VOBA-1610 file (N, C-alpha, C; in pm, whole numbers, padded with zeros to 5 digits, always signed):
BEGIN
Unk-01025+01116-00293Unk-01054+01146-00154Unk-01177+01237-00150Unk-01271+01199-00066Unk-01393+01280-00056Unk-01365+01408+00023Unk-01458+01500+00014Unk-01445+01626+00089Unk-01443+01599+00239Unk-01523+01500+00285Unk-01527+01465+00427Unk-01391+01413+00473Unk-01331+01322+00397Unk-01200+01267+00433Unk-01095+01377+00433Unk-01102+01464+00335Unk-01006+01575+00326Unk-01020+01668+00446Unk-01143+01696+00486Unk-01169+01783+00601Unk-01113+01720+00729Unk-01137+01591+00748Unk-01086+01522+00868Unk-00934+01521+00870Unk-00873+01495+00758Unk-00727+01493+00749Unk-00668+01631+00779Unk-00725+01733+00719Unk-00677+01869+00740Unk-00694+01912+00886Unk-00807+01876+00946Unk-00832+01910+01087Unk-00732+01839+01177Unk-00704+01713+01149Unk-00608+01637+01228Unk-00471+01704+01224Unk-00424+01738+01106Unk-00293+01800+01094Unk-00288+01939+01156Unk-00398+02012+01151Unk-00404+02142+01218Unk-00387+02125+01368Unk-00455+02026+01426Unk-00442+02000+01570Unk-00302+01950+01605Unk-00247+01864+01519Unk-00113+01812+01542Unk-00010+01925+01544Unk-00017+02014+01448Unk+00079+02125+01443Unk+00058+02224+01557Unk-00066+02242+01600Unk-00092+02328+01716Unk-00031+02265+01842Unk-00044+02135+01856Unk+00016+02065+01970Unk+00167+02075+01967Unk+00227+02059+01849Unk+00373+02072+01836Unk+00418+02212+01874Unk+00343+02314+01831Unk+00378+02452+01864Unk+00369+02475+02014Unk+00266+02420+02077Unk+00252+02433+02222Unk+00371+02369+02293Unk+00410+02251+02250Unk+00524+02183+02312Unk+00653+02262+02292Unk+00673+02314+02173Unk+00793+02393+02147Unk+00797+02519+02234Unk+00680+02576+02261Unk+00671+02697+02343Unk+00717+02671+02487Unk+00704+02547+02533Unk+00748+02514+02669Unk+00882+02440+02671Unk+00948+02437+02555Unk+01082+02379+02548Unk+01088+02230+02524Unk+00978+02170+02485Unk+00974+02026+02454Unk+00968+02009+02303Unk+01009+01893+02256Unk+01002+01864+02113Unk+00990+01715+02093Unk+00928+01675+01987Unk+00919+01534+01951Unk+00938+01523+01801Unk+00980+01407+01758Unk+01003+01387+01615Unk+00892+01309+01548Unk+00803+01253+01628Unk+00698+01168+01572Unk+00560+01209+01625Unk+00457+01160+01558Unk+00321+01184+01605Unk+00303+01117+01741Unk+00350+00996+01754Unk+00338+00923+01880Unk+00409+00997+01992Unk+00525+01052+01964Unk+00599+01129+02064Unk+00523+01254+02107Unk+00458+01318+02013Unk+00380+01437+02044Unk+00262+01400+02133Unk+00194+01294+02099Unk+00080+01249+02180Unk+00127+01213+02321Unk+00240+01145+02332Unk+00295+01107+02463Unk+00325+01231+02547Unk+00386+01331+02488Unk+00422+01453+02564Unk+00300+01533+02604Unk+00193+01528+02526Unk+00069+01599+02561Unk+00010+01532+02682
//
């Protein structure tokens, strides 16, 4: 995996976990990436 691919992957997961934390803060939860995107 190149440094560029690694950077993109890490950035994606950082945003995903930030979104999950935001949802949990307002009492929502999802079990999947698709569910998180839907709730956002």
